[in-house]
C-alpha positions as CSV (number, residue, x, y, z in Angstrom):
1,M,11.8,81.1,86.6
2,K,9.6,83.0,88.5
3,T,6.5,83.4,90.6
4,I,6.0,87.1,90.4
5,Y,4.2,89.9,92.2
6,L,5.1,93.3,91.0
7,V,8.4,94.5,92.4
8,L,8.2,98.0,93.7
9,L,11.6,99.9,93.7
10,S,12.1,103.2,95.5
11,T,14.6,105.6,97.0
12,L,14.4,106.2,100.7
13,L,16.2,109.3,102.1
14,F,16.6,108.8,105.8
15,S,17.3,111.9,107.8
16,C,20.6,110.4,109.2
17,T,21.9,109.8,105.7
18,K,20.3,112.6,103.7
19,K,23.5,114.5,103.0
20,K,25.3,111.3,101.9
21,D,22.4,110.4,99.6
22,I,22.3,113.7,97.8
23,N,26.0,113.9,97.3
24,S,26.7,110.3,96.4
25,K,25.5,108.1,93.6
26,I,23.4,105.7,95.7
27,L,20.4,103.8,94.6
28,N,18.0,103.1,97.4
29,L,15.5,100.5,96.3
30,A,12.7,98.6,98.0
31,V,11.1,95.2,97.4
32,T,7.8,94.0,98.7
33,A,8.8,90.6,100.1
34,E,11.5,88.8,101.9
35,I,14.5,87.4,100.0
36,K,14.9,83.7,100.3
37,G,18.7,83.9,100.1
38,M,21.5,84.4,97.6
39,D,22.0,81.1,95.9
40,P,21.3,81.2,92.2
41,I,19.8,77.7,92.1
42,Y,16.9,78.9,94.3
43,A,16.2,82.0,92.3
44,S,12.6,81.0,91.6
45,D,10.9,84.3,92.3
46,V,11.6,87.8,91.0
47,Y,12.6,89.1,94.4
48,S,15.5,86.7,94.9
49,G,16.4,86.7,91.2
50,N,16.8,90.5,91.1
51,E,19.0,90.5,94.2
52,I,21.2,87.5,93.0
53,A,21.7,89.3,89.7
54,R,23.4,92.2,91.4
55,V,26.2,89.8,92.6
56,Y,26.2,86.9,90.1
57,E,26.2,86.7,86.3
58,G,25.5,84.3,83.5
59,L,26.8,83.6,80.0
60,Y,24.2,85.8,78.3
61,E,21.9,88.7,79.1
62,Y,19.3,90.8,77.3
63,H,20.5,94.0,75.5
64,Y,19.4,96.8,77.7
65,L,18.3,99.1,74.9
66,K,16.9,96.8,72.3
67,R,13.4,95.6,71.5
68,P,12.3,92.9,70.6
69,Y,14.4,91.4,73.4
70,T,17.8,90.4,72.1
71,L,20.3,88.1,73.8
72,V,23.9,89.3,73.9
73,P,27.0,87.9,75.5
74,N,27.7,88.6,79.2
75,L,30.3,86.3,80.5
76,A,30.4,84.6,77.1
77,E,32.9,86.0,74.7
78,S,30.4,85.7,71.8
79,Q,27.4,83.9,70.5
80,P,27.8,80.2,70.6
81,E,29.0,77.9,67.9
82,V,26.0,75.6,67.2
83,S,26.1,72.3,65.4
84,Q,24.0,71.9,62.2
85,D,21.7,69.5,64.1
86,G,21.1,72.0,66.9
87,L,22.4,69.7,69.6
88,T,25.9,70.9,70.4
89,Y,26.7,74.4,71.7
90,K,30.3,75.5,72.1
91,I,30.7,78.7,74.1
92,K,33.9,80.7,74.6
93,I,34.0,82.6,77.9
94,K,35.7,86.0,78.5
95,K,39.2,85.9,79.8
96,G,40.3,87.9,82.8
97,V,36.9,87.9,84.6
98,M,37.5,87.8,88.4
99,F,35.4,86.5,91.2
100,H,34.9,88.8,94.1
101,D,37.6,88.9,96.8
102,D,36.7,86.5,99.5
103,A,38.3,84.4,102.3
104,A,37.5,81.2,100.3
105,F,40.3,82.0,97.9
106,P,44.1,82.1,98.7
107,N,45.1,85.3,100.4
108,G,41.5,86.4,100.1
109,K,41.8,87.5,96.5
110,G,39.2,86.4,93.9
111,R,40.5,84.1,91.2
112,E,39.8,84.1,87.5
113,L,36.6,82.6,86.1
114,V,37.1,79.4,84.1
115,A,34.9,77.2,82.0
116,S,34.9,74.4,84.7
117,D,33.1,76.9,87.0
118,F,30.1,76.7,84.7
119,V,30.2,72.9,84.7
120,Y,30.2,72.9,88.5
121,S,27.4,75.5,88.7
122,I,25.1,73.5,86.3
123,M,25.8,70.3,88.3
124,R,24.7,72.0,91.5
125,L,21.5,72.9,89.7
126,A,21.0,69.2,88.9
127,D,22.2,68.0,92.3
128,P,19.3,65.9,93.8
129,K,20.5,66.7,97.3
130,L,20.2,70.4,96.9
131,Q,16.7,70.4,95.2
132,G,17.4,73.5,93.1
133,L,14.2,75.2,92.2
134,G,15.4,75.8,88.7
135,W,16.1,72.2,87.7
136,W,13.1,72.3,85.4
137,V,15.0,74.6,83.1
138,L,17.4,71.9,82.1
139,Q,15.6,68.7,83.0
140,G,15.6,66.3,80.1
141,K,17.7,68.5,77.9
142,V,21.4,68.0,78.5
143,E,22.9,64.6,77.6
144,G,23.8,62.6,80.7
145,L,22.7,65.3,83.3
146,D,19.4,63.6,84.2
147,D,21.3,60.2,84.5
148,W,23.8,61.9,86.9
149,R,21.0,63.3,89.0
150,E,19.2,59.9,89.2
151,K,22.5,58.1,90.0
152,Y,22.9,60.2,93.2
153,S,19.3,60.4,94.2
154,K,19.7,57.4,96.4
155,T,23.2,58.0,97.8
156,D,24.5,60.0,100.7
157,K,27.0,62.0,98.7
158,V,27.3,63.5,95.3
159,D,30.5,63.4,93.2
160,Y,31.1,66.6,91.3
161,N,34.2,65.1,89.7
162,D,32.1,62.8,87.5
163,K,32.2,63.4,83.7
164,I,28.9,64.2,82.1
165,E,28.9,63.8,78.4
166,G,26.7,66.8,77.6
167,L,28.4,69.2,80.0
168,Q,32.2,69.7,79.6
169,A,34.9,72.2,79.8
170,L,36.9,71.6,76.6
171,D,39.7,73.9,77.8
172,K,40.1,76.7,80.3
173,Y,37.9,79.1,78.4
174,T,35.5,76.8,76.5
175,I,32.4,75.1,77.7
176,Q,30.4,72.7,75.6
177,F,26.8,71.6,76.0
178,K,25.3,68.6,74.1
179,L,21.5,68.4,74.1
180,V,19.4,65.3,74.1
181,K,17.1,66.9,71.5
182,P,16.8,70.3,70.0
183,F,15.7,72.9,72.4
184,P,15.3,76.3,70.7
185,Q,15.0,78.1,74.1
186,F,18.3,76.7,75.4
187,L,20.2,80.0,75.1
188,Y,17.4,81.7,77.1
189,S,18.1,79.4,80.0
190,L,21.8,80.6,80.1
191,A,20.5,84.1,80.7
192,M,18.5,83.1,83.8
193,P,19.7,83.5,87.4
194,F,19.3,79.7,87.8
195,T,22.4,79.2,85.6
196,Y,24.5,82.0,87.0
197,V,28.1,80.9,87.8
198,V,29.4,80.3,91.3
199,A,32.9,79.2,92.6
200,R,33.3,75.8,94.1
201,E,35.7,77.0,96.7
202,V,33.2,79.4,98.1
203,V,30.3,76.8,98.2
204,E,32.6,74.3,100.0
205,K,34.0,76.8,102.5
206,Y,30.6,78.0,103.7
207,G,28.5,74.9,103.2
208,K,24.9,75.4,104.2
209,E,25.7,79.0,104.9
210,F,26.7,79.6,101.2
211,I,23.2,80.9,100.7
212,N,24.2,83.9,102.9
213,H,27.6,84.4,101.5
214,P,27.2,85.5,97.8
215,V,30.5,85.6,95.9
216,G,30.1,86.2,92.1
217,T,31.6,88.1,89.2
218,G,28.9,90.8,89.1
219,P,29.0,94.6,89.3
220,F,28.2,94.7,93.1
221,I,29.4,92.9,96.1
222,L,27.6,91.8,99.3
223,P,29.9,90.5,101.9
224,E,27.1,88.8,103.8
225,F,23.3,88.4,103.5
226,K,21.2,88.6,106.6
227,Q,17.4,88.3,106.9
228,S,16.7,91.9,107.8
229,N,14.8,94.9,106.4
230,K,17.9,96.1,104.5
231,I,20.5,94.8,102.0
232,V,23.5,97.0,101.2
233,Y,25.6,96.4,98.1
234,K,28.9,98.1,97.2
235,K,30.3,98.7,93.7
236,N,32.7,95.9,92.8
237,P,36.2,97.5,92.6
238,N,37.5,94.7,90.4
239,Y,34.6,94.6,87.9
240,R,35.9,94.0,84.4
241,K,35.5,96.6,81.8
242,V,31.8,96.7,80.8
243,F,30.3,99.7,79.1
244,F,27.0,101.3,78.6
245,P,25.6,100.3,75.2
246,K,26.3,102.5,72.1
247,E,23.4,101.2,70.1
248,A,19.7,101.3,70.8
249,S,16.3,100.6,69.2
250,E,14.7,103.8,67.9
251,E,12.5,104.1,70.9
252,F,15.4,104.2,73.3
253,E,17.9,106.3,71.4
254,N,17.4,109.2,73.9
255,Y,19.0,106.9,76.6
256,L,22.4,107.0,74.9
257,V,23.6,109.9,76.9
258,D,25.8,107.5,79.0
259,A,26.9,105.5,75.9
260,G,30.4,104.2,76.4
261,K,30.6,104.9,80.0
262,Q,32.1,102.1,82.2
263,L,29.6,100.3,84.4
264,P,28.2,100.3,87.0
265,L,27.2,103.9,87.2
266,V,26.4,104.1,90.9
267,D,28.6,103.3,93.9
268,E,26.1,101.7,96.2
269,I,22.7,100.1,96.3
270,I,20.5,99.9,99.3
271,V,17.6,97.6,99.1
272,N,14.9,97.9,101.8
273,I,12.2,95.3,102.4
274,M,8.9,97.2,102.4
275,K,5.8,95.1,102.3
276,E,3.1,97.7,102.5
277,E,2.1,100.1,99.7
278,Q,1.1,103.3,101.6
279,P,4.4,103.8,103.4
280,R,6.2,103.6,100.0
281,W,3.7,106.0,98.5
282,L,4.0,108.5,101.4
283,S,7.8,108.5,100.9
284,F,7.3,109.1,97.2
285,S,4.9,112.0,97.7
286,K,7.6,113.6,99.9
287,G,10.2,113.2,97.3
288,K,12.1,110.5,99.0
289,L,11.6,107.8,96.4
290,D,13.4,107.2,93.2
291,Y,11.1,104.8,91.5
292,I,7.8,103.2,92.3
293,S,4.9,101.4,90.8
294,I,1.7,103.4,91.5
295,P,-0.3,101.7,94.3
296,K,-3.9,100.9,93.3
297,D,-5.4,103.2,96.0
298,N,-3.5,106.2,94.6
299,F,-3.9,105.6,91.0
300,E,-6.8,108.0,90.3
301,S,-5.1,110.9,92.1
302,V,-2.1,110.5,89.8
303,I,-3.3,109.3,86.4
304,T,-5.6,111.2,84.2
305,P,-8.6,109.6,82.5
306,D,-6.6,109.4,79.3
307,K,-3.9,107.5,81.2
308,G,-1.4,110.4,81.5
309,L,0.3,112.0,84.5
310,V,-1.4,114.8,86.4
311,D,0.2,118.3,86.0
312,D,1.2,118.5,89.7
313,F,3.6,115.6,89.4
314,Q,5.0,116.7,86.0
315,K,5.9,120.1,87.6
316,K,7.9,118.2,90.2
317,G,10.0,116.5,87.5
318,V,8.3,113.1,87.9
319,S,8.0,111.0,84.8
320,L,5.5,108.2,84.0
321,I,6.4,104.9,82.2
322,R,3.7,102.6,81.0
323,S,4.5,99.1,80.1
324,T,2.5,95.9,79.3
325,G,4.4,92.9,80.7
326,L,4.6,89.3,79.6
327,D,2.9,88.0,82.6
328,L,-0.1,86.2,84.1
329,A,-1.8,86.6,87.5
330,Y,-3.9,83.5,88.3
331,I,-5.4,81.3,91.0
332,A,-4.0,77.8,91.0
333,F,-5.7,74.6,92.1
334,N,-3.6,71.9,93.8
335,H,-4.1,69.0,91.4
336,D,-2.6,66.5,93.8
337,L,-6.0,66.7,95.5
338,D,-8.7,64.5,94.2
339,L,-11.2,67.3,94.8
340,F,-9.7,69.4,92.0
341,K,-9.5,66.6,89.5
342,N,-13.1,67.4,89.0
343,V,-13.2,69.6,85.9
344,K,-16.8,70.7,86.5
345,L,-15.8,72.0,89.9
346,R,-12.9,73.9,88.4
347,R,-15.2,75.5,85.8
348,A,-17.8,76.3,88.4
349,L,-15.3,78.2,90.6
350,S,-14.0,80.0,87.6
351,L,-17.4,81.2,86.6
352,A,-18.2,82.4,90.1
353,Y,-15.2,84.7,89.9
354,N,-15.7,88.2,88.5
355,P,-12.5,89.3,86.5
356,Q,-14.1,92.7,85.5
357,A,-14.7,93.6,89.1
358,S,-11.2,92.4,90.1
359,N,-9.7,94.5,87.3
360,K,-11.4,97.6,88.7
361,L,-10.6,96.9,92.3
362,F,-7.0,95.8,92.0
363,Y,-5.7,97.1,88.7
364,N,-7.6,100.4,88.2
365,D,-9.2,98.8,85.1
366,T,-5.9,98.8,83.2
367,A,-5.2,95.1,83.0
368,T,-6.5,92.6,80.4
369,P,-8.6,89.7,81.6
370,A,-6.8,86.5,80.7
371,Q,-8.7,84.1,78.5
372,S,-6.1,81.4,78.8
373,I,-2.4,81.0,79.7
374,V,-0.5,82.8,76.9
375,P,-0.2,86.5,77.2
376,P,-0.5,89.0,74.3
377,G,2.7,89.9,72.5
378,I,4.1,86.4,71.7
379,A,3.2,83.6,69.3
380,G,0.6,81.3,70.7
381,H,-1.6,84.0,72.0
382,I,-4.9,83.9,70.2
383,P,-6.5,87.4,69.6
384,G,-10.2,87.4,70.1
385,L,-10.3,84.1,72.1
386,M,-13.2,84.1,74.5
387,N,-13.1,81.6,77.4
388,P,-16.6,80.2,78.1
389,Y,-15.6,79.7,81.7
390,M,-14.3,83.2,82.2
391,G,-16.5,86.1,83.3
392,Q,-18.9,85.8,86.1
393,N,-22.1,83.8,85.5
394,I,-23.5,82.7,88.8
395,E,-26.4,80.7,87.4
396,K,-24.1,78.7,85.2
397,A,-21.6,78.3,88.0
398,K,-24.3,76.9,90.3
399,E,-25.4,74.5,87.6
400,L,-21.8,73.2,87.1
401,L,-21.3,73.0,90.8
402,S,-24.4,70.7,91.1
403,E,-23.2,68.6,88.2
404,A,-19.8,68.3,90.0
405,G,-21.7,66.7,92.9
406,Y,-21.9,69.7,95.3
407,P,-25.3,71.4,94.8
408,N,-25.2,74.8,96.4
409,G,-21.8,73.8,97.9
410,K,-23.2,70.9,100.0
411,G,-20.6,68.3,100.7
412,L,-17.8,70.5,99.6
413,P,-15.1,70.9,102.3
414,E,-13.8,74.3,103.3
415,I,-11.3,75.5,100.7
416,T,-8.1,77.3,101.9
417,Y,-6.8,80.1,99.7
418,D,-3.1,80.9,100.4
419,C,-1.6,84.2,99.4
420,P,1.3,86.6,100.4
421,A,0.9,88.6,103.5
422,N,0.8,92.0,102.0
423,T,-2.3,94.4,101.9
424,T,-3.3,93.9,98.3
425,S,-2.9,90.2,98.3
426,R,-5.0,89.9,101.5
427,Q,-7.6,92.1,99.8
428,M,-7.5,89.9,96.7
429,G,-8.1,86.8,98.9
430,E,-11.0,88.4,100.6
431,F,-12.6,89.3,97.3
432,F,-12.1,85.7,96.1
433,K,-13.8,84.5,99.3
434,K,-16.8,86.7,98.7
435,Q,-17.1,85.6,95.1
436,M,-17.1,81.9,96.0
437,A,-19.7,82.6,98.7
438,L,-22.2,83.5,96.0
439,I,-22.4,79.9,94.9
440,G,-22.2,78.4,98.5
441,V,-18.5,77.6,98.5
442,N,-16.8,78.3,101.8
443,V,-13.2,79.7,101.5
444,K,-10.7,80.5,104.3
445,V,-7.9,83.0,103.4
446,V,-4.5,82.2,104.7
447,T,-1.7,84.8,104.5
448,N,2.0,83.8,104.4
449,P,5.4,85.5,104.3
450,W,6.6,85.1,100.7
451,P,9.3,82.5,101.4
452,Q,6.8,80.5,103.5
453,L,4.2,80.6,100.7
454,Q,6.7,79.3,98.2
455,A,7.7,76.5,100.6
456,K,4.0,75.5,101.1
457,I,3.5,75.4,97.3
458,N,6.6,73.3,96.7
459,N,5.6,70.9,99.5
460,R,2.0,70.6,98.2
461,Q,0.6,72.0,101.4
462,V,-2.0,74.2,99.7
463,M,-5.4,73.9,98.2
464,L,-5.7,77.1,96.2
465,F,-3.2,79.9,96.0
466,G,-3.0,83.3,94.4
467,I,0.2,83.7,92.3
468,G,1.6,85.3,89.3
469,W,4.1,84.4,86.6
470,G,6.4,86.8,84.7
471,A,8.1,85.5,81.6
472,D,11.6,84.1,82.0
473,Y,12.1,84.5,78.3
474,P,10.0,85.8,75.4
475,D,8.4,82.5,74.3
476,A,5.0,81.0,74.9
477,E,6.7,77.8,75.9
478,N,7.7,79.6,79.2
479,F,4.0,79.9,80.1
480,L,2.8,76.6,78.7
481,Q,5.4,74.8,80.8
482,L,3.5,75.9,83.9
483,L,1.0,73.1,83.0
484,Y,3.5,70.5,81.9
485,G,3.2,67.5,84.2
486,P,7.0,66.7,84.7
487,N,7.5,70.3,85.8
488,K,5.6,69.7,89.0
489,S,6.9,71.4,92.2
490,P,9.6,72.1,93.1
491,G,9.5,72.9,89.4
492,A,7.5,75.7,87.8
493,N,4.2,73.8,87.6
494,G,3.1,74.7,91.1
495,S,-0.4,73.5,90.5
496,G,0.7,70.0,89.7
497,Y,-1.6,69.8,86.6
498,D,-0.7,66.6,84.7
499,N,-2.6,65.9,81.5
500,P,-1.0,63.2,79.2
501,I,-2.4,64.9,76.0
502,F,-1.1,68.3,77.0
503,N,2.2,66.8,77.9
504,R,2.6,65.2,74.6
505,L,1.8,68.4,72.7
506,Y,4.2,70.3,74.8
507,K,7.0,67.9,74.3
508,S,6.4,68.1,70.5
509,A,6.4,71.9,70.5
510,S,9.4,72.3,72.7
511,T,11.8,70.8,70.2
512,L,10.6,73.0,67.2
513,Q,12.2,76.1,66.0
514,D,9.9,79.2,65.6
515,S,7.6,78.2,62.8
516,P,3.9,78.1,61.9
517,E,3.9,74.5,63.0
518,R,5.1,75.4,66.4
519,T,2.7,78.3,66.7
520,A,-0.2,76.0,65.8
521,L,0.8,73.6,68.7
522,Y,1.1,76.5,71.1
523,E,-2.4,77.6,70.1
524,K,-3.8,74.1,70.5
525,M,-2.4,73.9,74.0
526,N,-3.7,77.4,74.8
527,R,-7.2,76.4,73.8
528,M,-6.9,73.2,75.8
529,A,-5.9,75.2,78.8
530,M,-9.0,77.3,78.3
531,E,-11.3,74.3,78.3
532,E,-9.6,72.4,81.1
533,V,-9.4,75.4,83.5
534,P,-6.3,74.0,85.3
535,V,-6.2,77.4,87.0
536,I,-8.5,80.3,87.3
537,F,-7.1,82.8,84.8
538,G,-6.8,86.3,86.1
539,M,-5.1,89.2,84.4
540,H,-2.3,90.2,82.1
541,R,-1.1,93.3,84.0
542,Q,0.0,96.7,82.8
543,N,2.6,98.6,84.8
544,F,2.4,102.3,85.6
545,I,5.7,103.4,87.0
546,L,6.8,106.8,88.3
547,H,10.3,107.9,88.7
548,N,11.9,111.2,89.7
549,G,14.0,113.2,87.3
550,W,17.3,112.5,88.9
551,L,17.1,108.8,88.1
552,K,18.5,108.2,84.7
553,N,18.4,105.3,82.2
554,Y,15.5,103.5,83.8
555,I,13.6,101.3,81.3
556,A,10.8,98.9,82.1
557,S,11.7,95.3,81.2
558,D,10.3,91.8,81.6
559,F,13.9,90.6,82.1
560,D,15.6,93.1,84.4
561,W,18.1,90.9,86.1
562,G,21.3,92.8,86.5
563,H,19.9,96.0,85.1
564,A,20.9,98.1,88.2
565,K,24.4,98.5,86.7
566,Y,22.9,100.7,83.9
567,L,21.0,103.1,86.2
568,N,22.5,106.5,87.1
569,V,21.8,109.3,89.5
570,D,22.2,112.9,88.4
571,I,23.2,114.5,91.8
572,N,22.8,118.1,90.7
573,K,19.4,117.4,89.2
574,K,18.4,115.7,92.4
575,K,19.4,118.7,94.5
576,E,17.5,121.0,92.1
577,L,14.3,118.9,92.1
578,L,14.2,118.2,95.8
579,K,13.7,122.0,96.3
580,K,10.4,121.7,94.5
581,L,9.0,119.0,96.7
């Protein structure tokens, strides 16, 4: 899924609602960018995905308290029944799951979820008229689904009553998938927001406005989504019986205080759109925040040289969580442009960039410079790999720029660099501009609201753009597919890189189970990406997160869709700690 910039969550206590906040279990959260809308098939960024997952659900999710990451049933009754050849998945769904009450249903009462709802939802993802941004997840994988999509690509209307061989409801509570070829990551796709279930009646009632009328089966309800600076969710009164886990990995056993309690544990969530870092930090310093990722400009005043938390914050009941994410921050070329088909130009620009300085300026020297595309922690990453085109070398960069046909930048057009319109992203853009000027390359920084930037990338209206990718699932394939040609925008391959050799290797690896053979292919593609420089590799980031003592059960995760249902607020502890702030 997802283009990612670090999501910053926080609790805001406004004076007019202070009494209510202290005496009620309310999460007040903040995100740093606008939300595109509430339709699962467009959940291509972490902001939209997180909001959608409060309302909608999928067949599977990640166990909240287990590492390594473990898939467990959500709307599915159990793990799937898989054929011996790995091509057929038969999944039973839970009985008695109800959609939220909505005017789209008779008498406004939500109906029971059935297997055909999943068939419909997957068909929507494949619908060529809707151009779902998550189509890449299932493209070329489900028998008959690509043919169905192609059939209606040139017609005015799409028929959702067609039978697709690889996507069928066998009965009211059983769905069956037949794959074209083995796809070991298939179950991961059924835990992603793209494949979350929607009700046909709701989609048809609201039409184009469906994106603003979320009706799911999830723990929270949102009667209407509006583009504003606040989203307010209420606890779903008809949520099925779901309970806090009773088992945990050893490192999370102290989180079992709420084991067995019915979810969700809070009554309301308020999400505020807050783009700038310092207003969030000011609120946190006054005790008005629940949870925040430390802004770069405040890092040294909070974190000790040995990467611990300063005493002043500890005395206030604040806790520090450090986590290394499965992610990659990078600068992408638009390979649709002939200009960037020149590998020597790409290498020159990469060598003009100073990752060490970037790490100090924007990540407080806590990130790991990326040598290629696969992050540490998963098979396919190569420890000790050193990228010959990574690490600033101005002399070599100028030499390659000349060999590329642009000595000292002469003849090279102005290059636009698009980025989100928040403070840090703007600063990153200006830093990149100054780095390129060292070799005579002229760069213009263009800032965009997040939805607008995504639209420009999807429509190929960019030259260079700063972006990030957080893992959709714990497998190197999820990063390598960023360079797979058929995944071009609106798929996950926003750069449009399309190399036949890389594509062939990717196709071979994507059908293999976890094995030394597959890891060897992953490593070969990782090395190829290093040599080809399809993007300028930036950082694998580490998160430093602060939360107040009244917020319970928070765990950092690479896959935190729907995790708000596990969070709790200790009201008495909150009253006690606020007196110290």
